[in-house]
TINUKOL-631944 format. One record per residue: x, y, z of N, C-alpha, C in turn. Coordinates in pm, whole numbers, padded with zeros to 5 digits, always signed. Each point is the difference from the previous one (the first is absolute). Layout:
REM TINUKOL-631944
XYZXYZXYZ/...
***
This chain:
REM TINUKOL-631944
-13002+02209-07665-00005-00158-00081-00144-00112+00075/-00076+00015-00086-00081-00128+00079+00017-00122+00005/-00061-00108+00095+00036-00082+00009+00017-00126-00081/-00056+00041-00111-00030-00108-00141+00140+00032-00068/+00018+00150-00051+00130+00026-00043+00142-00035+00066/-00016+00016+00131+00132-00058+00101-00011-00137-00027/-00106-00106+00006-00005-00125-00017+00060-00048-00104/-00030+00051-00147+00010-00021-00134+00168+00062+00006/+00049+00109+00095+00160+00006-00026+00052-00085+00100/-00020-00017+00129+00041-00113+00046+00050-00133-00091/-00134-00045-00072+00033-00154-00098+00069+00018-00076/+00025+00125-00062+00105+00041-00145+00125+00014+00066/+00004+00034+00135+00134-00001+00057+00080-00111+00035/-00115-00100+00057+00059-00159+00039+00035-00053-00137/-00088+00031-00109+00037-00066-00084+00114+00035-00110/+00054+00133+00022+00142+00034-00039+00106-00021+00036/-00020-00030+00156+00110-00073+00090-00002-00161-00011/-00150-00064-00053+00026-00158-00034+00114-00003-00110/-00055+00066-00106+00080+00045-00145+00162+00010-00011/+00005+00092+00073+00130+00027+00045+00120-00117+00051/-00113-00035+00072+00109-00141+00103+00026-00104-00139/-00140-00040-00066+00005-00141-00107+00104+00067-00088/+00044+00141-00052+00048+00041-00098+00147-00001+00025/+00047+00009+00175+00141-00012+00035+00042-00114-00017/-00084-00130+00023+00030-00101+00016+00020-00061-00174/-00106+00071-00061+00011-00062-00143+00120+00052-00069/+00076+00137+00059+00121+00085-00067+00110-00134+00026/+00001+00041+00147+00138-00080+00105-00008-00157-00097/-00108-00091+00009+00007-00113-00092+00021+00019-00119/-00006+00063-00062+00019+00024-00207+00182+00022+00036/+00004+00124+00060+00175+00040+00018+00043-00098+00015/+00025-00113+00090+00046-00086+00034-00015-00162-00074/-00077+00036-00053-00009-00121-00103+00096+00045-00136/-00040+00102-00047+00127+00079-00118+00155+00014+00069/+00027-00005+00113+00123+00033+00039+00064-00150-00006/-00050-00037+00092+00001-00195+00003+00033-00060-00094/-00057+00035-00086+00041-00083-00189+00072+00036-00029/+00048+00140-00037+00118+00079-00016+00070-00011+00066/+00030-00014+00108+00128-00013+00067+00052-00132+00009/-00056-00124-00037+00062-00126-00012+00041-00020-00103/+00112-00079-00004+00062-00002-00121-00053-00088-00129/+00035+00090-00090-00052-00070-00132+00044-00135-00018/+00073-00076+00080+00014-00120-00078-00073-00077+00076/-00063+00007+00125-00110-00075+00039-00096-00011-00071/-00066-00136+00038-00127-00019-00071-00114+00102+00034/-00081-00012-00125-00126+00081+00043-00100-00029+00097/-00030-00095+00045-00058-00068+00102+00067+00038+00122/+00092-00013+00025+00108+00044+00149+00009+00145-00009/+00014+00101-00085-00028+00135-00018-00135+00020+00035/-00113-00073-00019-00109+00089+00000-00051-00046+00191/+00010-00120+00035-00006-00031+00126+00068+00080+00069/+00110+00055-00029+00112+00138+00111-00065+00092+00012/-00082+00040-00159-00084+00108-00020-00121-00022+00066/-00053-00108+00005-00101+00017+00067+00007+00053+00175/+00104-00089+00053+00032+00023+00166+00047+00150-00021/+00049+00050-00047+00084+00142+00041-00155+00110-00022/-00098-00076-00100-00108+00092-00004-00086-00011+00105/-00022-00077+00084-00062-00021+00103+00116+00030+00118/+00093+00026+00012+00021+00075+00096+00027+00149-00032/+00021+00043-00107-00069+00138-00071-00081+00047+00058/-00112-00054-00070-00156+00031+00068-00040+00007+00151/+00088-00071+00093-00011-00004+00129+00062+00142+00069/+00122+00033-00052+00111+00082+00048-00108+00133-00058/-00048+00022-00137-00074+00118-00025-00092+00016+00083/-00062-00123+00006-00156+00053+00069+00019+00054+00166/+00091-00118+00046+00050+00084+00115+00031+00114+00045/+00101+00060-00115+00012+00117+00045-00125+00112-00070/-00083-00010-00078-00107+00032-00013-00095+00018+00112/+00007-00087+00091-00074-00005+00128-00001+00076+00130/+00133+00040-00042+00025+00065+00106-00090+00130-00040/+00017+00061-00128-00102+00119+00009-00143-00033-00016/-00044-00080-00034-00118-00018-00038-00101-00074+00150/+00071-00097+00090-00056-00024+00171-00039+00121+00050/+00062+00120+00011-00111+00109+00046-00081+00027-00071/+00025+00032-00144-00160+00021-00048-00093-00078+00035/+00035-00092-00026-00115-00143+00045-00047+00025+00102/+00089+00066+00100-00068-00004+00156-00081+00098+00002/+00039+00123-00071-00090+00142+00003-00130-00014-00061/-00007-00090-00132-00096-00010-00051-00123-00096+00101/+00051-00086+00087-00035-00112+00073-00077+00095+00118/+00065+00104+00065-00069+00072+00087-00110+00109-00052/+00020+00018-00121-00094+00102-00034-00122-00111-00069/+00010-00102-00039-00142-00073-00068-00069-00006+00119/+00026-00033+00124-00140-00037+00090-00085+00132-00004/+00063+00136+00023-00043+00096+00012-00080+00030-00143/+00001+00002-00097-00047+00040-00102-00198-00116-00008/+00056-00124+00059-00120-00096-00026-00093-00026+00128/+00067+00045+00125-00054-00008+00120-00059+00171+00091/+00044+00076-00085-00017+00131+00072-00186+00057+00000/-00006+00031+00118-00170+00014+00030+00012+00170-00029/-00127+00038-00076-00060+00109+00030-00009+00050+00164/+00053+00135+00011-00017+00076+00131-00121+00009+00053/-00001-00025+00123-00179-00031+00058-00049+00162-00007/-00103-00001+00011-00107+00125+00008+00067+00095+00129/-00023+00156-00081+00059+00065+00168-00127+00000+00097/+00085-00005+00107-00044-00042+00132-00119+00118+00058/-00128-00053+00049-00086+00104+00032+00049+00052+00157/+00098-00054+00069-00015+00028+00116+00196-00062+00033/+00032+00104+00134+00145-00022+00023+00050-00150+00037/-00115-00068+00072-00006-00105+00018+00026-00135-00106/-00104+00030-00063+00047-00072-00153+00151+00023-00107/+00042+00123+00031+00083+00072-00079+00160-00113+00079/-00056+00024+00136+00110-00112+00080+00001-00109-00053/-00077-00079-00043-00013-00077+00021+00083-00054-00160/-00057+00054-00136+00066-00003-00093+00177-00004-00022/-00001+00144+00081+00171-00007+00032+00040-00086+00086/-00050-00058+00061+00083-00133+00056+00015-00123-00057/-00134+00010-00069+00035-00166-00117+00090+00052-00079/+00019+00123-00061+00098+00005-00080+00110+00014+00050/+00040+00042+00131+00123-00006+00043+00055-00134+00026/-00059-00091+00027+00002-00163+00000+00045-00110-00149/-00090+00121-00080+00022-00085-00092+00142+00072-00092/+00034+00099+00032+00102+00072-00033+00144-00083+00072/-00030-00001+00137+00092-00087+00056+00049-00148-00048/-00150-00075-00042+00037-00130-00054+00077+00040-00129/-00033+00100-00066+00067-00029-00132+00131+00020-00039/+00035+00131+00099+00139+00007+00032+00090-00071+00054/-00057-00117+00133+00051-00075+00001+00048-00125-00108/-00069+00002-00096-00028-00095-00092+00109+00016-00084/+00016+00152-00051+00103+00022-00108+00106+00011+00041/+00044+00013+00157+00152+00030+00040+00067-00160+00002/-00114-00116-00004+00010-00097+00087+00139-00065-00080/+00041+00027-00154+00109-00007-00068+00141-00003+00058/-00022+00115+00118+00145-00044+00066+00033-00112+00105/-00136-00066+00005+00057-00140+00086-00066-00118-00086/-00086+00015-00099-00030-00119-00110+00039+00044-00172/+00105-00042-00019+00098+00041-00104-00076-00082-00129/-00094-00118+00068-00080-00082-00109-00118+00090-00053/-00038+00110+00132-00074+00083-00028-00183-00108-00054/+00006-00073+00051-00141-00079-00056-00090-00114+00127/+00049+00077+00138-00016-00016+00147-00049+00085+00083/+00030+00095+00042-00030+00124+00060-00017+00113-00078/-00040-00041-00138-00042+00124-00039-00143+00046-00039/-00086-00109+00083-00132-00007-00021-00077+00093+00111/-00058+00104-00063-00009+00102+00090-00129-00065+00099/-00056-00062-00085-00190-00045+00087+00074-00114+00094/+00074-00043+00012+00089-00048+00125+00057+00074+00133/+00039+00175+00003+00040+00026+00014-00134+00085+00115/+00022+00004+00119-00096+00074+00091+00022+00150+00055/-00049+00110-00105+00063+00135+00055-00079+00049+00136/+00053+00104+00050-00026+00063+00076-00021+00131+00003/-00048+00081+00152-00004+00133-00067+00097+00094+00013/+00106-00061+00081+00127+00058+00017+00092-00013-00103/-00053-00085-00112+00104+00003-00176+00065-00132+00044/-00013-00083+00126+00079-00131+00020-00088-00121-00071/+00079-00088-00016-00066-00103-00066+00040-00152+00077/-00071-00111-00025+00080-00109+00049-00094-00131-00118/+00105-00116-00009-00047-00096-00091+00037-00093+00074/-00159-00099+00005+00006-00105+00076+00085-00106-00065/+00087-00069+00056+00071-00117-00043-00043-00135+00071/-00016-00007+00122-00032-00142+00070-00048+00047+00139/-00058-00107+00062-00069+00039+00141+00121+00053+00079/-00043+00105+00069+00132+00061+00052+00163+00076-00070/-00040-00011-00124+00137+00058-00071-00069+00121-00096/+00008+00124+00025-00019+00103-00104+00082+00113-00058/+00012+00015-00098+00086+00077-00081-00024+00172+00031/+00073+00083+00059-00057+00109+00009+00081+00101-00079/-00079+00109-00056+00047+00117-00099+00008+00104+00089/+00099+00125-00042-00017+00098+00088+00062+00123-00117/-00030+00092-00050+00093+00099-00116+00015+00123+00096/+00119+00059-00045+00013+00110+00053+00013+00095-00135/-00103+00078-00039-00032+00060-00142+00110+00086-00029/+00053+00057+00115+00093+00144-00044+00109-00034-00013/+00058-00103+00038+00111-00065-00054-00005-00189-00092/-00118+00047-00042-00035-00111-00077+00092-00130+00015/-00044-00060+00111+00072-00059+00092-00143-00129+00043/+00056-00150-00011-00148-00094+00026+00107-00083+00087/-00101-00044+00097+00068-00095+00116-00131-00114+00029/+00056-00117-00043-00041-00131-00004+00047-00062+00148/-00091-00050+00048+00026-00051+00165-00093-00154+00011/+00030-00107+00052-00031-00115+00029-00078+00017+00152/-00117-00030+00010-00082+00018+00163-00055-00133+00008/+00035-00066+00137-00028-00132+00029-00089+00035+00141/-00095-00102+00021-00082+00032+00133+00069-00113+00088/+00128-00011-00022+00017-00058+00125+00108+00060+00104/-00018+00116-00019+00094+00108+00109+00103+00033-00080/+00060-00030-00106+00156-00014-00026-00005+00158-00089/+00152+00016+00006+00044+00146-00061-00078-00003-00133/-00018+00153-00089-00065+00011-00086+00134-00036-00089/+00014-00059-00127+00091-00051-00101+00032+00142-00109/+00142+00031-00011-00047+00087-00117+00021-00092-00127/-00063-00027-00092+00020-00018-00166+00003+00032-00118/+00128-00068-00029+00048+00060-00130-00017-00100-00105/-00037-00111+00029-00013-00118-00110-00114-00098+00027/-00009-00063-00093-00109-00130-00015+00069-00119+00101/+00146+00020+00014+00026-00115+00062-00009+00013+00120/-00009+00115+00059-00017+00014+00182-00140-00034+00017/-00099+00040-00065-00123-00047-00031-00029-00156+00031/+00097-00046-00109-00023-00153-00011+00053-00080+00134/+00095+00066+00058+00042-00097+00100-00048+00048+00120/-00087+00093+00033-00066-00008+00087-00170-00080-00005/-00006-00017-00131-00134-00067+00028+00066-00135-00027/+00085-00049-00043+00057-00162+00011+00034-00045+00149/+00048+00144+00053+00002-00100+00159-00096+00002+00074/-00132+00090-00038-00132-00044+00084-00021-00121-00088/+00015-00031-00108-00075-00119-00063+00067-00129+00052/+00109-00001+00071+00100-00104+00044+00001-00001+00175/-00076+00106+00020+00008-00007+00182+00063+00066+00041/+00078+00090-00069+00106+00046+00071+00009+00157+00081/+00017+00065+00042-00015+00128+00068+00104+00052-00126/-00048+00124-00064+00095+00071-00107+00061+00073+00078/+00154+00008+00001+00099+00092+00058+00000+00124-00096/-00007+00140+00068+00037+00125-00099+00075-00038-00097/-00082+00051-00127+00134-00052-00125+00067+00156-00052/-00052+00086+00147+00126+00133-00081+00008+00009+00170/+00138+00103+00020+00065+00044+00155+00014+00131-00014/-00050+00070+00029+00062+00185-00014+00136+00022+00051/+00045+00084-00058+00098+00038-00005-00011+00106+00132/+00152+00053+00087+00013+00101+00072-00076+00164-00080/+00042+00010-00158-00026+00101-00032-00158-00016-00021/-00046-00115-00008-00188+00029-00006-00076-00013-00130/+00116-00013-00092-00108+00037-00149+00084-00111-00069/+00084-00087+00049+00036-00150-00082-00023-00086+00049/-00008-00137-00088-00027-00115+00062+00068-00090-00087/+00060-00130+00109+00097-00102-00009-00137-00154+00014/-00006-00067-00120-00077-00132-00041+00094-00058+00122/-00074-00107+00020-00024-00122+00150-00038-00081-00079/-00014+00001-00148-00149-00100-00054+00121-00138+00039/+00149-00016-00036+00074-00135+00023-00090-00080+00136/-00002+00083+00107-00008-00072+00121-00148-00051-00011/-00035+00029-00032-00194-00031-00034+00014-00135-00087/+00067+00013-00115+00050-00095-00078+00022-00144+00034/+00088-00002+00132+00055-00085+00008-00085-00034+00110/-00084+00039+00081-00065-00059+00091-00127-00092-00091/-00062+00056-00130-00063-00066-00090+00069-00127-00009/+00094-00037-00031+00069-00087-00085+00047-00109+00107/-00028+00014+00131+00019-00082+00158-00127-00063-00012/-00106+00108-00021-00161-00073+00046+00015-00097-00147/-00001+00015-00074-00003-00071-00146+00045-00127-00012/+00155-00020+00063+00049-00076-00021-00002-00114+00117/-00114+00061+00042-00008-00125+00192-00118-00061-00077/
***
């Protein structure tokens, strides 16, 4: 499939998704209005029945649209992940004339792949999918790992285990602190907020004896920050 056809297909798919979302809201609103009007006692005035029907229509529209979003949200994310590829994908470089030139091409491709892979996997941390999903802000490396610059001395690191389809996000700092396993944006927010307040960021996670589970201690950091802000 050519880039033009792929982009056209993506556009049509996005339009169908948004159409389905609108149709679900309209269907829920219409059904709510009908039921709200029909189920009210006939002895009530038309004005009151219409007001109640309108209220039920709003509730029905929100409820049906919310149920539809459970299925449409993953589709939107899939289309959003594919859209940049069709619009920003470059042509492959010309075949290299020497091994050194070939190595340089492969290194560049490996770094770009690492950055893209980190951005695509970022939804495991960023459910909003609108901050860490920018591949241009990720710096890929030859070993397949990547980093996302957050602030001076604060960097988010990504490492993938391809054989097991696992993605590891770790917060690295320049203060000699232990790396922190990141599973959500709230942990990143706490560390950046601590530095903005002039506080040392205590580890947001503590490894268990098993070594593969982590327990948040964000409350401790919150309490320290509250003391500073209240002074």
